[in-house]
Backbone as CSV, one residue per row, in Angstrom:
resi,resn,N_x,N_y,N_z,CA_x,CA_y,CA_z,C_x,C_y,C_z
1,MET,13.222,-10.385,21.181,12.122,-11.343,21.268,10.987,-10.824,22.136
2,LYS,11.272,-9.898,23.058,10.212,-9.324,23.880,9.164,-8.643,23.012
3,LYS,9.634,-7.967,21.938,8.714,-7.253,21.058,7.783,-8.242,20.361
4,THR,8.329,-9.369,19.856,7.514,-10.377,19.197,6.492,-10.957,20.150
5,PHE,6.915,-11.229,21.370,6.020,-11.796,22.375,4.879,-10.825,22.685
6,ALA,5.194,-9.536,22.785,4.180,-8.534,23.099,3.164,-8.415,21.981
7,ILE,3.637,-8.444,20.721,2.727,-8.352,19.587,1.804,-9.557,19.548
8,ALA,2.358,-10.736,19.750,1.547,-11.952,19.733,0.505,-11.924,20.835
9,ALA,0.881,-11.441,22.010,-0.058,-11.368,23.124,-1.206,-10.422,22.807
10,ALA,-0.902,-9.300,22.185,-1.939,-8.330,21.831,-2.891,-8.915,20.803
11,MET,-2.348,-9.639,19.818,-3.184,-10.254,18.802,-4.042,-11.357,19.405
12,PHE,-3.489,-12.081,20.357,-4.257,-13.132,21.008,-5.436,-12.546,21.773
13,ALA,-5.216,-11.392,22.390,-6.302,-10.732,23.112,-7.424,-10.357,22.154
14,LEU,-7.065,-9.890,20.954,-8.066,-9.547,19.955,-8.845,-10.779,19.529
15,ALA,-8.150,-11.899,19.407,-8.795,-13.126,18.948,-9.649,-13.766,20.030
16,GLY,-9.590,-13.238,21.251,-10.358,-13.811,22.330,-11.843,-13.750,22.064
17,GLY,-12.302,-12.702,21.337,-13.691,-12.619,20.949,-13.904,-13.397,19.672
18,ALA,-15.169,-13.615,19.319,-15.480,-14.384,18.124,-15.567,-13.502,16.889
19,SER,-15.646,-12.175,17.072,-15.871,-11.313,15.932,-15.406,-9.895,16.235
20,ALA,-15.389,-9.084,15.181,-15.010,-7.680,15.325,-15.825,-6.861,14.343
21,SER,-16.260,-5.670,14.763,-17.022,-4.773,13.897,-16.124,-3.619,13.478
22,THR,-15.945,-3.442,12.171,-15.066,-2.367,11.715,-15.627,-1.679,10.490
23,ILE,-15.265,-0.407,10.349,-15.441,0.323,9.109,-14.038,0.498,8.555
24,ASP,-13.741,-0.186,7.471,-12.416,-0.109,6.867,-12.335,1.137,5.990
25,ALA,-11.276,1.912,6.171,-11.123,3.161,5.433,-9.778,3.207,4.729
26,THR,-9.797,3.723,3.491,-8.592,3.854,2.677,-8.524,5.274,2.138
27,PHE,-7.301,5.815,2.055,-7.102,7.209,1.632,-6.052,7.276,0.537
28,TRP,-6.344,8.045,-0.487,-5.398,8.298,-1.577,-5.116,9.792,-1.672
29,ASP,-3.855,10.186,-1.567,-3.431,11.563,-1.847,-3.176,11.627,-3.343
30,ALA,-4.124,12.194,-4.097,-4.091,12.074,-5.556,-3.164,13.071,-6.234
31,SER,-2.995,14.256,-5.643,-2.179,15.305,-6.258,-2.677,15.640,-7.666
32,ARG,-3.985,15.528,-7.864,-4.632,15.928,-9.116,-6.107,16.155,-8.825
33,GLY,-6.728,17.022,-9.604,-8.128,17.323,-9.371,-9.053,16.337,-10.073
34,PHE,-10.294,16.274,-9.606,-11.302,15.412,-10.215,-12.527,16.232,-10.592
35,GLY,-13.032,15.984,-11.793,-14.250,16.666,-12.219,-15.497,15.870,-11.921
36,THR,-15.331,14.544,-11.711,-16.476,13.668,-11.459,-16.085,12.566,-10.481
37,ILE,-17.085,11.933,-9.913,-16.841,10.816,-8.999,-16.273,9.617,-9.747
38,ASP,-16.638,9.443,-11.018,-16.071,8.340,-11.807,-14.555,8.467,-11.920
39,GLN,-14.063,9.685,-12.131,-12.615,9.910,-12.218,-11.946,9.567,-10.891
40,ALA,-12.582,9.944,-9.793,-12.014,9.687,-8.473,-11.949,8.192,-8.176
41,ILE,-13.025,7.462,-8.478,-13.041,6.021,-8.235,-12.020,5.321,-9.122
42,SER,-11.923,5.747,-10.373,-10.938,5.164,-11.280,-9.525,5.353,-10.742
43,TYR,-9.256,6.539,-10.183,-7.930,6.786,-9.606,-7.672,5.822,-8.442
44,ALA,-8.668,5.677,-7.567,-8.497,4.799,-6.398,-8.270,3.348,-6.815
45,GLU,-8.928,2.928,-7.878,-8.829,1.533,-8.304,-7.526,1.214,-9.030
46,THR,-6.797,2.243,-9.448,-5.588,2.008,-10.246,-4.320,2.560,-9.602
47,ASN,-4.413,3.052,-8.368,-3.240,3.606,-7.701,-3.105,3.056,-6.288
48,GLU,-1.875,3.007,-5.823,-1.598,2.523,-4.465,-2.108,3.524,-3.440
49,ALA,-2.692,3.031,-2.382,-3.224,3.901,-1.339,-2.103,4.591,-0.569
50,THR,-2.391,5.788,-0.092,-1.449,6.545,0.729,-1.501,6.085,2.180
51,ALA,-2.700,5.742,2.657,-2.866,5.334,4.056,-4.155,4.545,4.218
52,THR,-4.219,3.764,5.299,-5.439,3.070,5.688,-5.672,3.332,7.178
53,PHE,-6.926,3.207,7.599,-7.237,3.349,9.022,-8.579,2.700,9.301
54,THR,-8.868,2.504,10.572,-10.163,1.984,10.995,-11.026,3.156,11.430
55,SER,-12.157,3.306,10.779,-13.071,4.401,11.089,-14.052,3.969,12.169
56,THR,-14.189,4.763,13.209,-15.169,4.464,14.250,-16.524,5.096,13.951
57,ALA,-16.554,6.106,13.073,-17.797,6.760,12.655,-17.499,7.579,11.408
58,VAL,-18.372,7.485,10.401,-18.144,8.237,9.162,-18.664,9.653,9.368
59,ASP,-17.816,10.467,9.979,-18.155,11.844,10.333,-16.854,12.615,10.477
60,TYR,-16.374,13.178,9.365,-15.074,13.854,9.362,-15.171,15.226,8.710
61,PRO,-14.573,16.257,9.348,-14.182,16.224,10.765,-15.421,16.100,11.631
62,ASN,-15.271,15.758,12.893,-16.408,15.457,13.757,-17.339,16.650,13.955
63,ALA,-18.575,16.316,14.286,-19.586,17.304,14.674,-19.949,18.262,13.547
64,GLY,-19.902,17.786,12.308,-20.358,18.589,11.191,-19.470,19.739,10.793
65,LYS,-18.246,19.786,11.294,-17.334,20.867,10.919,-16.855,20.662,9.479
66,VAL,-16.424,21.746,8.851,-15.825,21.683,7.530,-14.507,22.439,7.604
67,VAL,-13.443,21.846,7.048,-12.115,22.431,7.192,-11.496,22.698,5.822
68,ARG,-10.410,23.458,5.808,-9.666,23.739,4.585,-8.788,22.544,4.227
69,SER,-9.033,21.951,3.063,-8.343,20.714,2.720,-6.855,20.902,2.504
70,GLY,-6.460,22.016,1.895,-5.050,22.219,1.611,-4.213,22.462,2.844
71,LEU,-4.865,22.781,3.962,-4.162,23.064,5.213,-4.321,21.937,6.230
72,THR,-5.054,20.894,5.870,-5.393,19.839,6.822,-4.786,18.513,6.391
73,THR,-4.088,17.845,7.311,-3.517,16.530,7.011,-4.550,15.440,7.297
74,ILE,-4.317,14.266,6.740,-5.188,13.133,7.006,-5.216,12.826,8.500
75,SER,-4.087,12.980,9.185,-4.036,12.715,10.628,-4.950,13.653,11.401
76,ASP,-4.946,14.939,11.033,-5.816,15.909,11.709,-7.282,15.656,11.374
77,PHE,-7.541,15.301,10.136,-8.911,15.154,9.643,-9.661,14.043,10.353
78,ILE,-8.996,12.908,10.620,-9.705,11.752,11.172,-9.703,11.720,12.701
79,GLY,-9.100,12.719,13.336,-9.191,12.858,14.786,-8.649,11.668,15.550
80,ALA,-9.454,11.131,16.489,-8.998,10.043,17.355,-8.708,8.765,16.587
81,ASP,-9.265,8.624,15.381,-9.010,7.419,14.583,-7.575,7.354,14.068
82,VAL,-6.807,8.411,14.295,-5.408,8.422,13.852,-4.606,7.311,14.529
83,SER,-5.073,6.816,15.657,-4.349,5.752,16.362,-4.281,4.464,15.534
84,SER,-5.191,4.311,14.556,-5.201,3.110,13.719,-4.595,3.357,12.344
85,LEU,-4.129,4.576,12.091,-3.650,4.925,10.754,-2.337,4.235,10.416
86,VAL,-2.258,3.687,9.211,-1.037,3.078,8.681,-0.726,3.765,7.362
87,GLY,0.458,4.378,7.269,0.830,5.081,6.047,1.255,6.498,6.343
88,ASP,1.170,7.363,5.340,1.636,8.741,5.450,0.574,9.631,6.073
89,GLY,0.699,9.894,7.358,-0.264,10.730,8.057,-0.084,12.216,7.812
90,SER,1.006,12.595,7.133,1.266,14.017,6.896,0.684,14.508,5.571
91,ALA,0.136,13.603,4.752,-0.442,13.994,3.465,-1.657,14.889,3.690
92,THR,-1.779,15.943,2.896,-2.928,16.837,3.022,-4.075,16.377,2.135
93,LEU,-5.251,16.964,2.362,-6.465,16.501,1.706,-6.771,17.224,0.400
94,GLY,-5.909,18.169,-0.003,-6.208,19.057,-1.127,-6.870,18.411,-2.319
95,GLU,-6.334,17.319,-2.801,-6.916,16.556,-3.903,-6.788,15.092,-3.529
96,SER,-7.887,14.494,-3.105,-7.792,13.179,-2.474,-9.070,12.374,-2.642
97,VAL,-8.955,11.078,-2.325,-10.085,10.155,-2.399,-10.108,9.309,-1.136
98,PHE,-11.310,9.051,-0.619,-11.505,8.151,0.511,-12.445,7.026,0.089
99,ARG,-12.268,5.853,0.720,-13.238,4.762,0.581,-13.515,4.188,1.958
100,PHE,-14.801,4.112,2.316,-15.237,3.521,3.575,-16.093,2.296,3.253
101,SER,-15.896,1.200,4.001,-16.700,0.008,3.738,-16.962,-0.762,5.022
102,GLY,-18.096,-1.460,5.035,-18.477,-2.265,6.185,-19.775,-2.992,5.887
103,ARG,-20.348,-3.615,6.891,-21.609,-4.351,6.726,-22.590,-3.861,7.782
104,LEU,-23.668,-3.211,7.330,-24.646,-2.625,8.234,-25.623,-3.674,8.762
105,ALA,-25.893,-3.614,10.050,-26.876,-4.493,10.674,-28.258,-3.868,10.502
106,LEU,-28.994,-4.317,9.508,-30.294,-3.735,9.185,-31.359,-4.827,9.117
107,ALA,-32.511,-4.561,9.721,-33.656,-5.441,9.553,-34.290,-5.135,8.193
108,PRO,-34.986,-6.081,7.600,-35.665,-5.792,6.337,-36.588,-4.588,6.484
109,GLY,-36.548,-3.688,5.504,-37.390,-2.504,5.583,-36.851,-1.356,4.754
110,THR,-37.433,-0.184,4.966,-37.068,1.017,4.222,-36.348,1.994,5.145
111,TYR,-35.253,2.554,4.680,-34.421,3.440,5.483,-34.151,4.745,4.736
112,ASN,-34.034,5.800,5.522,-33.610,7.087,4.982,-32.101,7.199,5.149
113,ILE,-31.409,7.381,4.047,-29.961,7.542,4.117,-29.596,8.960,3.705
114,SER,-28.503,9.437,4.257,-28.064,10.804,3.993,-26.549,10.834,3.959
115,VAL,-26.001,11.443,2.905,-24.559,11.629,2.809,-24.287,13.115,2.640
116,GLY,-23.492,13.668,3.553,-23.044,15.047,3.428,-21.640,15.045,2.867
117,SER,-21.378,15.927,1.902,-20.049,15.919,1.297,-19.679,17.263,0.702
118,ASP,-18.412,17.518,0.718,-17.757,18.596,-0.010,-16.390,18.013,-0.406
119,ASP,-16.250,17.344,-1.550,-17.034,17.539,-2.769,-17.975,16.352,-3.062
120,GLY,-17.613,15.474,-4.016,-18.519,14.450,-4.496,-18.400,13.117,-3.781
121,PHE,-19.374,12.211,-4.052,-19.362,10.885,-3.432,-20.186,9.919,-4.268
122,ARG,-20.035,8.645,-3.967,-20.947,7.605,-4.466,-21.089,6.550,-3.389
123,LEU,-22.341,6.160,-3.099,-22.631,5.176,-2.056,-23.245,3.933,-2.679
124,PHE,-22.644,2.775,-2.388,-23.165,1.490,-2.845,-23.764,0.743,-1.663
125,PHE,-24.936,0.155,-1.865,-25.544,-0.791,-0.927,-25.624,-2.127,-1.649
126,GLY,-24.944,-3.139,-1.123,-24.977,-4.436,-1.758,-24.528,-4.411,-3.203
127,GLY,-23.583,-3.541,-3.524,-23.058,-3.439,-4.875,-23.871,-2.566,-5.805
128,THR,-24.986,-2.008,-5.323,-25.850,-1.156,-6.145,-25.652,0.318,-5.767
129,ASN,-25.488,1.166,-6.759,-25.358,2.599,-6.540,-26.698,3.155,-6.060
130,VAL,-26.748,3.636,-4.805,-28.009,4.127,-4.254,-28.035,5.637,-4.063
131,ALA,-26.866,6.280,-4.135,-26.827,7.741,-3.987,-25.481,8.244,-4.472
132,GLU,-25.470,9.458,-5.034,-24.210,10.011,-5.490,-24.311,11.518,-5.691
133,GLN,-23.167,12.165,-5.633,-22.977,13.540,-6.068,-21.811,13.473,-7.044
134,VAL,-22.090,13.661,-8.304,-21.085,13.420,-9.342,-20.005,14.483,-9.343
135,ARG,-20.402,15.748,-9.286,-19.447,16.841,-9.474,-19.152,17.555,-8.150
136,PRO,-18.078,18.337,-8.115,-17.741,19.064,-6.884,-18.881,19.981,-6.438
137,ARG,-18.983,20.180,-5.134,-19.990,21.091,-4.579,-19.530,21.564,-3.215
138,ALA,-20.125,22.648,-2.742,-19.960,23.052,-1.346,-20.681,22.029,-0.479
139,PHE,-20.337,21.983,0.821,-20.914,20.960,1.689,-22.441,21.028,1.665
140,ARG,-23.033,19.877,1.367,-24.475,19.769,1.259,-24.866,18.320,1.522
141,LEU,-26.139,18.089,1.829,-26.635,16.744,2.089,-27.384,16.203,0.878
142,THR,-27.172,14.912,0.614,-27.960,14.192,-0.386,-28.759,13.135,0.351
143,ASN,-30.088,13.153,0.187,-30.972,12.248,0.914,-31.660,11.285,-0.049
144,ARG,-31.742,10.028,0.347,-32.408,9.008,-0.453,-33.162,8.060,0.473
145,THR,-34.166,7.384,-0.087,-34.870,6.311,0.612,-34.475,4.991,-0.026
146,VAL,-34.057,4.040,0.805,-33.544,2.765,0.302,-34.258,1.620,1.003
147,GLU,-34.654,0.619,0.221,-35.274,-0.580,0.783,-34.256,-1.713,0.780
148,VAL,-34.121,-2.394,1.918,-33.166,-3.497,2.026,-33.873,-4.736,2.535
149,THR,-33.274,-5.885,2.292,-33.851,-7.160,2.719,-33.212,-7.685,4.014
150,GLY,-32.225,-6.933,4.534,-31.533,-7.351,5.752,-30.148,-6.738,5.817
151,ASN,-29.241,-7.381,6.537,-27.877,-6.877,6.669,-27.292,-6.562,5.287
152,THR,-26.636,-5.400,5.182,-26.244,-4.881,3.872,-24.808,-4.381,3.870
153,ASP,-24.017,-4.835,2.893,-22.671,-4.301,2.689,-22.771,-2.903,2.088
154,PHE,-21.917,-1.992,2.559,-21.879,-0.669,1.953,-20.448,-0.294,1.594
155,VAL,-20.312,0.504,0.548,-19.046,1.108,0.164,-19.336,2.558,-0.175
156,LEU,-18.628,3.463,0.479,-18.782,4.890,0.232,-17.471,5.464,-0.286
157,TYR,-17.486,5.953,-1.515,-16.350,6.690,-2.074,-16.639,8.182,-1.923
158,TYR,-15.619,8.914,-1.546,-15.760,10.360,-1.367,-14.492,11.030,-1.873
159,TYR,-14.634,12.121,-2.623,-13.432,12.808,-3.101,-13.460,14.288,-2.759
160,GLU,-12.265,14.826,-2.584,-12.063,16.248,-2.298,-11.292,16.876,-3.451
161,ASN,-11.798,18.010,-3.934,-11.206,18.671,-5.097,-10.701,20.068,-4.735
162,TYR,-10.104,20.161,-3.568,-9.499,21.382,-3.024,-10.557,22.363,-2.501
163,GLY,-10.170,23.144,-1.509,-11.082,24.087,-0.855,-11.497,23.548,0.504
164,ARG,-12.709,23.844,0.898,-13.226,23.332,2.166,-13.701,21.894,1.976
165,THR,-13.686,21.109,3.061,-14.001,19.681,2.915,-14.655,19.092,4.159
166,GLY,-15.412,18.036,3.945,-16.042,17.305,5.039,-16.915,16.198,4.479
167,VAL,-17.160,15.150,5.263,-18.004,14.042,4.827,-18.694,13.424,6.031
168,GLU,-19.954,13.015,5.851,-20.659,12.272,6.885,-21.675,11.348,6.224
169,PHE,-22.010,10.269,6.937,-22.922,9.245,6.421,-23.908,8.900,7.518
170,ARG,-25.210,9.048,7.226,-26.255,8.789,8.213,-27.271,7.786,7.686
171,VAL,-27.822,6.971,8.584,-28.957,6.109,8.294,-30.035,6.440,9.311
172,ASP,-31.214,6.817,8.818,-32.304,7.275,9.687,-31.805,8.352,10.656
173,ASN,-31.029,9.267,10.115,-30.514,10.466,10.801,-29.458,10.184,11.855
174,ASP,-28.988,8.945,11.965,-27.916,8.624,12.912,-26.614,8.412,12.142
175,ILE,-25.536,9.057,12.622,-24.227,8.855,12.013,-23.870,7.366,12.057
176,VAL,-23.419,6.818,10.941,-23.019,5.412,10.893,-21.707,5.239,11.647
177,ASP,-21.719,4.370,12.650,-20.506,4.065,13.407,-20.413,2.562,13.622
178,THR,-19.410,2.139,14.373,-19.165,0.704,14.520,-20.301,-0.023,15.238
179,ALA,-21.120,0.705,16.009,-22.248,0.078,16.692,-23.341,-0.348,15.708
180,ASP,-23.306,0.189,14.486,-24.322,-0.122,13.487,-23.936,-1.289,12.588
181,LEU,-22.803,-1.932,12.871,-22.266,-2.930,11.959,-22.506,-4.352,12.410
182,VAL,-22.525,-5.251,11.416,-22.558,-6.683,11.692,-21.133,-7.116,12.020
183,PRO,-20.906,-7.771,13.160,-19.555,-8.265,13.469,-19.071,-9.242,12.408
184,VAL,-17.811,-9.112,12.024,-17.206,-9.995,11.031,-16.486,-11.118,11.769
185,PRO,-16.846,-12.396,11.520,-16.185,-13.503,12.227,-14.693,-13.531,11.939
186,LEU,-13.906,-13.785,12.961,-12.470,-13.954,12.785,-12.179,-15.365,12.292
187,PRO,-11.081,-15.567,11.555,-10.749,-16.909,11.059,-10.674,-17.926,12.188
188,ALA,-11.238,-19.101,11.952,-11.320,-20.120,13.002,-9.951,-20.550,13.498
189,GLY,-8.956,-20.552,12.626,-7.637,-21.025,13.016,-6.764,-19.960,13.647
190,LEU,-7.258,-18.714,13.721,-6.410,-17.637,14.227,-5.984,-17.842,15.674
191,PRO,-6.886,-18.206,16.601,-6.429,-18.411,17.985,-5.322,-19.454,18.094
192,MET,-5.397,-20.554,17.323,-4.358,-21.585,17.381,-3.033,-21.054,16.853
193,LEU,-3.105,-20.249,15.762,-1.884,-19.671,15.208,-1.223,-18.750,16.215
194,LEU,-2.016,-17.920,16.864,-1.456,-16.969,17.818,-0.926,-17.685,19.059
195,ALA,-1.602,-18.751,19.441,-1.094,-19.532,20.567,0.274,-20.110,20.229
196,GLY,0.439,-20.527,18.966,1.727,-21.037,18.531,2.808,-19.981,18.589
197,LEU,2.448,-18.747,18.184,3.406,-17.656,18.253,3.811,-17.371,19.693
198,LEU,2.832,-17.431,20.579,3.141,-17.225,21.988,4.087,-18.312,22.501
199,GLY,3.844,-19.551,22.054,4.708,-20.644,22.465,6.133,-20.467,21.983
200,LEU,6.297,-20.001,20.758,7.631,-19.747,20.227,8.336,-18.663,21.030
201,GLY,7.567,-17.642,21.417,8.154,-16.576,22.219,8.630,-17.090,23.561
202,TYR,7.847,-18.012,24.161,8.217,-18.579,25.459,9.495,-19.415,25.341
203,VAL,9.567,-20.256,24.277,10.750,-21.095,24.083,11.989,-20.230,23.884
204,ALA,11.861,-19.187,23.093,13.016,-18.318,22.823,13.506,-17.664,24.108
205,ARG,12.582,-17.271,24.950,12.962,-16.636,26.212,13.680,-17.637,27.112
206,ARG,13.214,-18.904,27.156,13.846,-19.928,27.974,15.285,-20.161,27.501
207,ARG,15.484,-20.163,26.171,16.813,-20.396,25.644,17.791,-19.276,26.036
208,LYS,17.280,-18.050,26.045,18.141,-16.916,26.382,18.523,-16.953,27.844
209,THR,17.658,-17.518,28.700,17.948,-17.568,30.126,18.754,-18.818,30.454
């Protein structure tokens, strides 16, 4: 029961704030090559994910490095974000797909966006395809100008087709990280639920004593 009590306490601490800013990331170890981004997205939409994690910044590996995908595991690739990884951290990147999503805090206006990738990617803003690299390529940047009306949901699909690999996402030349996101409100009833769990843990402990 100590373990249950500890988990509930940790969750209650998270619920102490009104919101949380996250970049949700999903990884698929495909074990097959992709010729286009459409093939990669189709694979992700029809297969179970290998792992999930919380991304603190879409910049892998960090500082613009590019690594050998067949020799690099998902755990090594995402660096410090491995602490949030759930799933098979030993899977390599040789033939794989990633999806990153979140909500950008943007004032109405025009922005320069940039996605660096080896291999392909597709970036959606508010459900609209605003940039893509369809076929495999060596690491290179794709730049676009995008006009938005305010806070904007984004989804970035990225695939690796063996060889060297890396991905980054910038808005106005700044790497997108959790500081650029709109906080997502936590469910209103969550604090009460967690308080109940804490109460159950307390009662169970009293009974044991």
